[in-house]
N, C-alpha and C positions, 0 to 999 in steps of 0.2 A: 504494500499500500505506500503510495507516495505521500509525503507530509511536507509541511512548509516550515523551514526554519525562520521563525519570526524575526530573529536578529538580522537575517540576511535579505528579508523581503522588503522591497521598497514601496509595495502597493501600487506598481504600474499598471496592473490588471492586463498584462499581455496573456498570461494564462487563462484569465477569465474569457477573454475575447476568442481564444483559440480552442478552449476546451470544448470537444464535440458532444460530451454528455451534459454539460451545463451544471458539472459538479463542483466548481470553484466560484466562491464569493470572496469579496474583500470587506473585512470588518476592522475598523479602526486602523486603516491603512496596511493590513497585513492579510494575505490571501489564506483562505482555509478550504480545504477539500473534503467535500461530503463523501465518506467512504461508501454510502448507500447508493450513491448515484455514479461514482467513479468507475470507469471501464477498463482501467489500467493500461491505456493507449500509449503513454509515454509523452504525449504532446506537450504536457505542462514542463516536463523535464527539459524538452528540446527547445522551448520558446523562452525560458526565464533567463534573463541577461545576467542575472546575480547568483544563478545556481542555488536559489532558495528552495527550490523543489528538491527533496532529497529522497533517497531509497530507505525502505523499511529496514534493510539489513544492516544500516548504520546504527540502528537502536537496539541491536541485539545485547550489546554490554549493559545498556540502560534496562532492558526488560530482565535480564539475568539479576542485575542487582535488586530490582523490584521484588522479583520472586524471592531471592534470599532474605530481603528485608521482611517479607510476609511471613515466612517461616520463622525467622528470629522472633517476630512479634508473638507469634503463637507460642513459641517456646519459652517466651518470658512470663507466661501466664503462671501464677501461682499452682495451677493444677499440675503442671510439669515439674515444678521445683524439686531438684534432688531425686527425681524418680526416673532412673535410666530406662526402666521398662516402658513407662508411659512415653518417654522421649523417643525410644526406639520405635514404638508403635506408630507414633505420629510421623516419623521420618518414612517408615514404609508406606504409611497412606499417602503422604505427600509424593513420594516416588511414583506410586502407582497413578495418582492424579497427573503427573508431568508425562508419564509413560503412555497415558491414554491420549493425550495430545499428539505425542509422536504416531501412534497408531492411526489416529484420524488423518494425520497429514498424509501418511504413507498410502493409506487407502484411497484418499482424495486424489492423490497424485496419480495412482494406478487407473482411476476412472477418467481422469483428465487425459492421460495419455491414450486410453481407448478412445475417448471422443475425438481426438486429434486424428485418429486413424479412419473415422466415419466419414 
């Protein structure tokens, strides 16, 4: 999913004018991409003179840190304090949670590859 780095965006609206899906608007002089309307065509990346439209892969480290912080918040609850068995059980549940996301992504990619062959 493309996203806009607000610090790099000048609000020039070139991406708004060129977006074939009408997925981009400018609010307070910064472009915003509506994920529900975006068709992932890449036009916004191509037309942005400031390279403010970024690729979602750049956010992987940020998302990992957010996930780790989420688990740390849970572990900081008194319920888990000093109880290695409960902490271990939580870690197993969280690992299953993230492994589910991997399975969903893999199965989605399989189906998309099959669609490409249609």
